[in-house]
FIKEMI-33540 format. One record per residue (C-alpha): residue in one letter; x, y, z; chain; residue number from 1. Coordinates in steps of 0.05 Angstrom, whole numbers, always signed. Layout:
% FIKEMI-33540
+------+--------+--------+--------+-------+-------+
| dofi |     xx |     yy |     zz | pakol | vexdo |
+------+--------+--------+--------+-------+-------+
|    A |      X |      Y |      Z |     A |   NUM |
...
+------+--------+--------+--------+-------+-------+
This chain:
% FIKEMI-33540
+------+--------+--------+--------+-------+-------+
| dofi |     xx |     yy |     zz | pakol | vexdo |
+------+--------+--------+--------+-------+-------+
|    M |   -522 |   -365 |   -308 |     A |     1 |
|    A |   -468 |   -411 |   -281 |     A |     2 |
|    P |   -399 |   -382 |   -271 |     A |     3 |
|    G |   -349 |   -394 |   -327 |     A |     4 |
|    P |   -283 |   -433 |   -321 |     A |     5 |
|    S |   -243 |   -371 |   -301 |     A |     6 |
|    A |   -292 |   -352 |   -245 |     A |     7 |
|    Q |   -293 |   -424 |   -220 |     A |     8 |
|    T |   -217 |   -427 |   -219 |     A |     9 |
|    D |   -212 |   -361 |   -182 |     A |    10 |
|    Q |   -263 |   -385 |   -131 |     A |    11 |
|    K |   -221 |   -446 |   -116 |     A |    12 |
|    V |   -157 |   -405 |   -111 |     A |    13 |
|    L |   -190 |   -355 |    -64 |     A |    14 |
|    E |   -214 |   -412 |    -20 |     A |    15 |
|    R |   -142 |   -438 |    -17 |     A |    16 |
|    I |   -117 |   -368 |     -1 |     A |    17 |
|    S |   -169 |   -361 |    +54 |     A |    18 |
|    A |   -146 |   -428 |    +84 |     A |    19 |
|    D |    -73 |   -408 |    +82 |     A |    20 |
|    L |    -85 |   -340 |   +113 |     A |    21 |
|    T |   -131 |   -370 |   +166 |     A |    22 |
|    A |    -73 |   -414 |   +187 |     A |    23 |
|    R |    -25 |   -355 |   +186 |     A |    24 |
|    F |    -71 |   -312 |   +230 |     A |    25 |
|    K |    -95 |   -369 |   +275 |     A |    26 |
|    G |   -114 |   -341 |   +343 |     A |    27 |
|    V |   -119 |   -271 |   +315 |     A |    28 |
|    F |   -177 |   -273 |   +266 |     A |    29 |
|    A |   -234 |   -321 |   +256 |     A |    30 |
|    P |   -237 |   -360 |   +190 |     A |    31 |
|    E |   -299 |   -321 |   +170 |     A |    32 |
|    T |   -262 |   -255 |   +179 |     A |    33 |
|    V |   -203 |   -278 |   +137 |     A |    34 |
|    E |   -249 |   -304 |    +82 |     A |    35 |
|    H |   -286 |   -238 |    +82 |     A |    36 |
|    Y |   -221 |   -199 |    +73 |     A |    37 |
|    V |   -197 |   -245 |    +17 |     A |    38 |
|    F |   -260 |   -240 |    -24 |     A |    39 |
|    E |   -269 |   -166 |    -11 |     A |    40 |
|    S |   -197 |   -153 |    -32 |     A |    41 |
|    Y |   -207 |   -193 |    -96 |     A |    42 |
|    T |   -270 |   -154 |   -113 |     A |    43 |
|    A |   -235 |    -87 |    -99 |     A |    44 |
|    L |   -175 |   -103 |   -143 |     A |    45 |
|    A |   -219 |   -133 |   -198 |     A |    46 |
|    R |   -255 |    -66 |   -207 |     A |    47 |
|    S |   -195 |    -34 |   -240 |     A |    48 |
|    A |   -157 |    -95 |   -266 |     A |    49 |
|    R |   -146 |    -99 |   -341 |     A |    50 |
|    I |   -107 |   -163 |   -339 |     A |    51 |
|    R |   -134 |   -218 |   -294 |     A |    52 |
|    A |    -75 |   -265 |   -299 |     A |    53 |
|    Y |    -44 |   -240 |   -234 |     A |    54 |
|    L |   -108 |   -220 |   -198 |     A |    55 |
|    T |   -109 |   -278 |   -148 |     A |    56 |
|    V |    -35 |   -269 |   -133 |     A |    57 |
|    L |    -45 |   -195 |   -119 |     A |    58 |
|    T |   -107 |   -212 |    -78 |     A |    59 |
|    E |    -66 |   -257 |    -32 |     A |    60 |
|    H |    -15 |   -202 |    -21 |     A |    61 |
|    F |    -67 |   -148 |    -12 |     A |    62 |
|    A |   -110 |   -188 |    +37 |     A |    63 |
|    K |    -49 |   -210 |    +78 |     A |    64 |
|    D |    -25 |   -138 |    +83 |     A |    65 |
|    R |    -93 |   -112 |   +103 |     A |    66 |
|    L |   -101 |   -166 |   +156 |     A |    67 |
|    T |    -31 |   -151 |   +182 |     A |    68 |
|    A |    -47 |    -77 |   +187 |     A |    69 |
|    L |   -112 |    -92 |   +223 |     A |    70 |
|    A |    -77 |   -138 |   +272 |     A |    71 |
|    Q |    -24 |    -85 |   +286 |     A |    72 |
|    S |    -76 |    -31 |   +297 |     A |    73 |
|    T |   -112 |    -73 |   +349 |     A |    74 |
|    G |    -48 |    -95 |   +384 |     A |    75 |
|    A |    -57 |   -167 |   +363 |     A |    76 |
|    A |     +8 |   -166 |   +322 |     A |    77 |
|    P |    +74 |   -132 |   +338 |     A |    78 |
|    K |    +95 |    -68 |   +302 |     A |    79 |
|    D |   +170 |    -74 |   +300 |     A |    80 |
|    V |   +184 |    -12 |   +256 |     A |    81 |
|    P |   +147 |    +52 |   +238 |     A |    82 |
|    E |    +92 |    +42 |   +187 |     A |    83 |
|    V |    +87 |    +94 |   +131 |     A |    84 |
|    L |    +27 |    +98 |    +84 |     A |    85 |
|    F |    +32 |   +138 |    +19 |     A |    86 |
|    V |    -35 |   +157 |    -12 |     A |    87 |
|    C |    -48 |   +191 |    -78 |     A |    88 |
|    V |   -107 |   +190 |   -126 |     A |    89 |
|    Q |    -90 |   +135 |   -176 |     A |    90 |
|    N |    -35 |   +100 |   -136 |     A |    91 |
|    S |     +3 |    +95 |   -201 |     A |    92 |
|    G |    +56 |   +149 |   -197 |     A |    93 |
|    R |    +71 |   +194 |   -138 |     A |    94 |
|    S |    +59 |   +142 |    -83 |     A |    95 |
|    Q |   +100 |    +90 |   -122 |     A |    96 |
|    L |   +159 |   +138 |   -129 |     A |    97 |
|    A |   +156 |   +156 |    -55 |     A |    98 |
|    A |   +149 |    +84 |    -31 |     A |    99 |
|    A |   +204 |    +57 |    -76 |     A |   100 |
|    Y |   +253 |   +110 |    -54 |     A |   101 |
|    L |   +237 |   +104 |    +20 |     A |   102 |
|    R |   +245 |    +28 |    +18 |     A |   103 |
|    H |   +311 |    +36 |    -20 |     A |   104 |
|    T |   +337 |    +88 |    +30 |     A |   105 |
|    A |   +310 |    +62 |    +96 |     A |   106 |
|    G |   +314 |    -12 |    +83 |     A |   107 |
|    P |   +281 |    -55 |   +137 |     A |   108 |
|    A |   +280 |     +3 |   +187 |     A |   109 |
|    V |   +213 |    +26 |   +159 |     A |   110 |
|    H |   +154 |    -11 |   +131 |     A |   111 |
|    V |   +118 |    +22 |    +73 |     A |   112 |
|    R |    +48 |    +15 |    +43 |     A |   113 |
|    T |    +13 |    +52 |    -14 |     A |   114 |
|    A |    -59 |    +63 |    -34 |     A |   115 |
|    G |   -103 |   +105 |    -80 |     A |   116 |
|    S |   -169 |   +140 |    -71 |     A |   117 |
|    A |   -186 |   +121 |   -143 |     A |   118 |
|    P |   -133 |    +69 |   -164 |     A |   119 |
|    A |   -113 |    +61 |   -236 |     A |   120 |
|    A |   -107 |     -4 |   -273 |     A |   121 |
|    E |    -31 |     -4 |   -274 |     A |   122 |
|    V |    +30 |    +36 |   -253 |     A |   123 |
|    D |    +47 |    +93 |   -301 |     A |   124 |
|    P |    +98 |    +60 |   -348 |     A |   125 |
|    A |   +144 |   +121 |   -346 |     A |   126 |
|    V |   +144 |   +119 |   -270 |     A |   127 |
|    A |   +157 |    +45 |   -269 |     A |   128 |
|    E |   +215 |    +54 |   -317 |     A |   129 |
|    L |   +245 |   +110 |   -274 |     A |   130 |
|    I |   +239 |    +69 |   -210 |     A |   131 |
|    T |   +273 |    +10 |   -243 |     A |   132 |
|    A |   +328 |    +54 |   -272 |     A |   133 |
|    R |   +342 |    +80 |   -202 |     A |   134 |
|    G |   +352 |     +9 |   -177 |     A |   135 |
|    S |   +291 |     +7 |   -132 |     A |   136 |
|    D |   +240 |    -49 |   -125 |     A |   137 |
|    R |   +167 |    -34 |   -140 |     A |   138 |
|    A |   +139 |   -105 |   -134 |     A |   139 |
|    E |    +94 |    -87 |    -76 |     A |   140 |
|    D |    +67 |    -23 |   -106 |     A |   141 |
|    Y |    +13 |    -46 |   -154 |     A |   142 |
|    P |    -47 |     +2 |   -153 |     A |   143 |
|    K |    -95 |    -15 |    -97 |     A |   144 |
|    P |   -153 |    +20 |    -63 |     A |   145 |
|    L |   -148 |    +58 |     +2 |     A |   146 |
|    T |   -178 |    +18 |    +59 |     A |   147 |
|    D |   -192 |    +36 |   +130 |     A |   148 |
|    D |   -148 |    -20 |   +159 |     A |   149 |
|    V |    -83 |     +5 |   +127 |     A |   150 |
|    V |    -96 |    +75 |   +153 |     A |   151 |
|    R |   -108 |    +48 |   +223 |     A |   152 |
|    G |    -43 |     +8 |   +218 |     A |   153 |
|    A |     -1 |    +68 |   +197 |     A |   154 |
|    D |    +41 |   +114 |   +240 |     A |   155 |
|    Y |    +54 |   +164 |   +185 |     A |   156 |
|    V |     +1 |   +179 |   +131 |     A |   157 |
|    I |    +27 |   +219 |    +72 |     A |   158 |
|    T |    -25 |   +245 |    +23 |     A |   159 |
|    M |    -11 |   +273 |    -46 |     A |   160 |
|    G |    -71 |   +304 |    -81 |     A |   161 |
|    C |   -125 |   +258 |    -54 |     A |   162 |
|    G |   -161 |   +312 |    -14 |     A |   163 |
|    D |   -202 |   +289 |    +45 |     A |   164 |
|    A |   -210 |   +217 |    +21 |     A |   165 |
|    C |   -164 |   +192 |    +77 |     A |   166 |
|    P |   -198 |   +181 |   +144 |     A |   167 |
|    I |   -168 |   +216 |   +205 |     A |   168 |
|    Y |   -149 |   +177 |   +267 |     A |   169 |
|    P |   -116 |   +203 |   +330 |     A |   170 |
|    G |    -44 |   +185 |   +345 |     A |   171 |
|    K |    -19 |   +187 |   +273 |     A |   172 |
|    R |    +23 |   +238 |   +237 |     A |   173 |
|    Y |    -11 |   +266 |   +175 |     A |   174 |
|    L |    +28 |   +303 |   +121 |     A |   175 |
|    D |     +1 |   +330 |    +56 |     A |   176 |
|    W |    +53 |   +339 |     +1 |     A |   177 |
|    D |    +37 |   +387 |    -55 |     A |   178 |
|    V |    +64 |   +344 |   -112 |     A |   179 |
|    K |    +40 |   +347 |   -184 |     A |   180 |
|    D |    +13 |   +283 |   -214 |     A |   181 |
|    P |    +61 |   +254 |   -267 |     A |   182 |
|    A |     +0 |   +231 |   -307 |     A |   183 |
|    T |    -19 |   +304 |   -319 |     A |   184 |
|    A |    +52 |   +330 |   -327 |     A |   185 |
|    P |    +93 |   +274 |   -359 |     A |   186 |
|    D |   +146 |   +325 |   -382 |     A |   187 |
|    R |   +160 |   +341 |   -309 |     A |   188 |
|    L |   +171 |   +270 |   -284 |     A |   189 |
|    E |   +244 |   +281 |   -266 |     A |   190 |
|    A |   +228 |   +345 |   -227 |     A |   191 |
|    I |   +170 |   +310 |   -192 |     A |   192 |
|    A |   +215 |   +252 |   -173 |     A |   193 |
|    A |   +267 |   +301 |   -146 |     A |   194 |
|    Q |   +215 |   +336 |   -104 |     A |   195 |
|    I |   +189 |   +270 |    -76 |     A |   196 |
|    T |   +261 |   +248 |    -61 |     A |   197 |
|    A |   +272 |   +311 |    -20 |     A |   198 |
|    E |   +206 |   +302 |    +17 |     A |   199 |
|    V |   +222 |   +229 |    +33 |     A |   200 |
|    D |   +292 |   +248 |    +58 |     A |   201 |
|    A |   +260 |   +299 |   +105 |     A |   202 |
|    L |   +208 |   +248 |   +128 |     A |   203 |
|    L |   +260 |   +195 |   +142 |     A |   204 |
|    A |   +302 |   +244 |   +181 |     A |   205 |
|    A |   +241 |   +261 |   +223 |     A |   206 |
|    I |   +225 |   +188 |   +234 |     A |   207 |
|    R |   +296 |   +174 |   +257 |     A |   208 |
|    T |   +295 |   +234 |   +303 |     A |   209 |
|    E |   +229 |   +215 |   +335 |     A |   210 |
|    K |   +253 |   +143 |   +344 |     A |   211 |
|    A |   +317 |   +166 |   +377 |     A |   212 |
|    E |   +279 |   +214 |   +423 |     A |   213 |
|    G |   +230 |   +159 |   +440 |     A |   214 |
|    A |   +287 |   +112 |   +459 |     A |   215 |
|    T |   +314 |   +162 |   +510 |     A |   216 |
|    T |   +248 |   +175 |   +545 |     A |   217 |
+------+--------+--------+--------+-------+-------+
């Protein structure tokens, strides 16, 4: 059966995204590699997407971020600031709260990514409302699957309830935070957010200390 109008439109958009990212990563990745990442990212996001209107836009962001992480992990791209990856199960609550607060607190001194071992279709509405109420930006934290490249590109990997789904690589700092999932305890959202805030404050203090110590050695 021939693809419908929507599939044909997405195909054309994905080809345009591939061309744009090929130009962006010229000399780093071959066009075939970029195209593979774009179409793979689209397929991964489509598995859990309920609304397809923004699927290609999110695909472009997701593929670009994955390619950047891959380039950083291989030394093909600079890593100007520490990279922090927050991983939870659905990537719809805990990791969003942690990422939004760390971005708000650290600003450009730290780069943050999030992922889920079994991503949900959307961010928990109550979590999204709380993040917005606190004046933080959550535009980058749509639910997305955990991929090997973002783990390789991270300096700090923070897991929250996702068990052993995250691969282990040498040279990275792994922390597991025992934080309850807001989806299973909606009445405890404020307490969960307060716990995550305290954990992020401690993480950021450790990052700053390690950076200062590294600058003096």
